[in-house]
TORMILUM-953681 format. One line per field, with one value per residue (C-alpha): x, y, z; residue number from 1. Coordinates in Angstrom, 1 decimal. Each point is the difference from the previous one (the first is absolute). Layout:
X (X | ...);
Y (Y | ...);
Z (Z | ...);
n (NUM | ...);
//
This chain:
X (0.0 | 1.3 | 0.4 | -1.5 | 3.4 | -0.6 | -3.4 | 0.5 | 2.5 | 3.1 | -0.5 | -1.6 | -3.7 | 1.0 | 1.3 | -3.5 | -1.9 | 2.3 | -1.0 | -3.5 | -1.6 | -3.5 | -1.8 | -3.4 | -1.3 | -3.3 | -0.7 | -2.6 | -2.2 | -1.2 | 3.6 | 1.0 | -2.8 | 0.8 | 3.7 | -0.7 | -2.1 | 2.6 | 2.9 | -2.1 | 1.1 | -2.0 | 1.3 | 0.4 | 3.7 | 0.6 | -1.8 | 1.9 | 3.4 | -0.6 | -1.3 | 3.1 | 2.2 | -1.9 | 0.6 | 3.7 | 0.3 | -2.0 | 2.4 | 3.0 | -1.6 | -0.5 | 3.6 | 1.2 | -2.3 | 1.4 | 3.6 | -0.9 | -1.6 | 3.2 | 2.3 | 1.6 | 2.9 | -1.0 | 2.2 | -2.8 | 0.8 | 3.8 | 0.7 | 3.1 | -1.9 | -2.9 | 2.3 | 1.1 | -3.5 | -1.0 | 1.9 | -0.7);
Y (0.0 | 3.4 | 2.7 | 3.5 | 1.3 | -1.9 | 1.5 | 3.7 | 2.4 | 0.7 | 3.8 | 2.3 | 0.9 | 3.5 | -1.6 | -1.5 | 3.2 | 2.9 | 3.5 | -0.9 | 2.0 | -0.5 | 3.3 | 1.3 | 2.6 | 1.5 | -0.8 | 1.6 | -3.0 | 1.4 | 0.6 | -3.4 | -1.7 | 2.1 | -0.8 | -3.6 | -0.1 | 1.9 | -2.2 | -3.2 | -0.9 | -2.0 | 1.0 | 3.4 | -0.8 | -0.9 | 3.2 | 2.3 | -1.6 | 0.0 | 3.6 | 1.1 | -1.8 | 1.7 | 3.4 | -0.6 | -1.4 | 2.9 | 2.4 | -1.9 | 0.2 | 3.7 | 0.5 | -2.0 | 2.0 | 3.2 | -1.2 | -0.8 | 3.4 | 1.7 | -2.5 | -0.3 | -2.5 | -1.1 | 0.1 | -0.4 | 3.3 | -0.8 | -1.0 | -2.0 | -2.1 | -0.5 | -1.0 | -2.9 | -1.0 | -0.6 | -3.0 | -2.0);
Z (0.0 | -0.9 | 2.6 | -0.3 | -1.2 | -3.3 | -0.5 | 0.7 | -1.7 | 2.0 | -0.5 | 2.5 | -0.1 | -1.2 | -3.3 | -0.6 | 0.8 | -0.7 | 1.1 | 1.1 | 2.8 | 1.4 | 0.1 | 1.1 | -2.4 | -1.1 | -3.7 | -2.2 | -0.8 | -3.3 | -1.2 | 1.2 | -1.9 | -3.2 | 0.2 | 0.6 | -3.2 | -2.0 | 1.3 | -0.1 | 3.6 | 2.4 | 3.4 | 1.7 | 0.6 | -3.7 | -1.1 | 2.3 | -0.8 | -3.8 | 0.1 | 1.9 | -2.6 | -2.8 | 1.5 | 0.3 | -3.6 | -1.4 | 1.7 | -1.5 | -3.4 | 0.4 | 0.9 | -3.0 | -2.3 | 1.5 | -0.7 | -3.6 | -0.5 | 1.4 | -1.7 | 3.4 | -0.1 | -3.5 | -3.1 | -2.5 | -1.6 | -0.2 | -3.7 | 1.0 | 2.5 | -2.3 | -2.9 | 2.1 | 0.8 | -3.6 | -1.2 | -3.2);
n (1 | 2 | 3 | 4 | 5 | 6 | 7 | 8 | 9 | 10 | 11 | 12 | 13 | 14 | 15 | 16 | 17 | 18 | 19 | 20 | 21 | 22 | 23 | 24 | 25 | 26 | 27 | 28 | 29 | 30 | 31 | 32 | 33 | 34 | 35 | 36 | 37 | 38 | 39 | 40 | 41 | 42 | 43 | 44 | 45 | 46 | 47 | 48 | 49 | 50 | 51 | 52 | 53 | 54 | 55 | 56 | 57 | 58 | 59 | 60 | 61 | 62 | 63 | 64 | 65 | 66 | 67 | 68 | 69 | 70 | 71 | 72 | 73 | 74 | 75 | 76 | 77 | 78 | 79 | 80 | 81 | 82 | 83 | 84 | 85 | 86 | 87 | 88);
//
């Protein structure tokens, strides 16, 4: 018979549930229901976590779009760089 050490991972619990904190908050039920419908999530936890992720990803997309508009750190308008990009 195998002992429990063969069943469970040897890592700590924090590796299984990273950065998770239980919180008590007031949530707008209508917004939660609407967000759940948009995100197609079934639980409040999934809805909140996915919505938070969407907010962060939207901000990253906005920052990348701003960099493209400003050509910040890009060499797309440098003919020498672009000549090397177009190979036969």
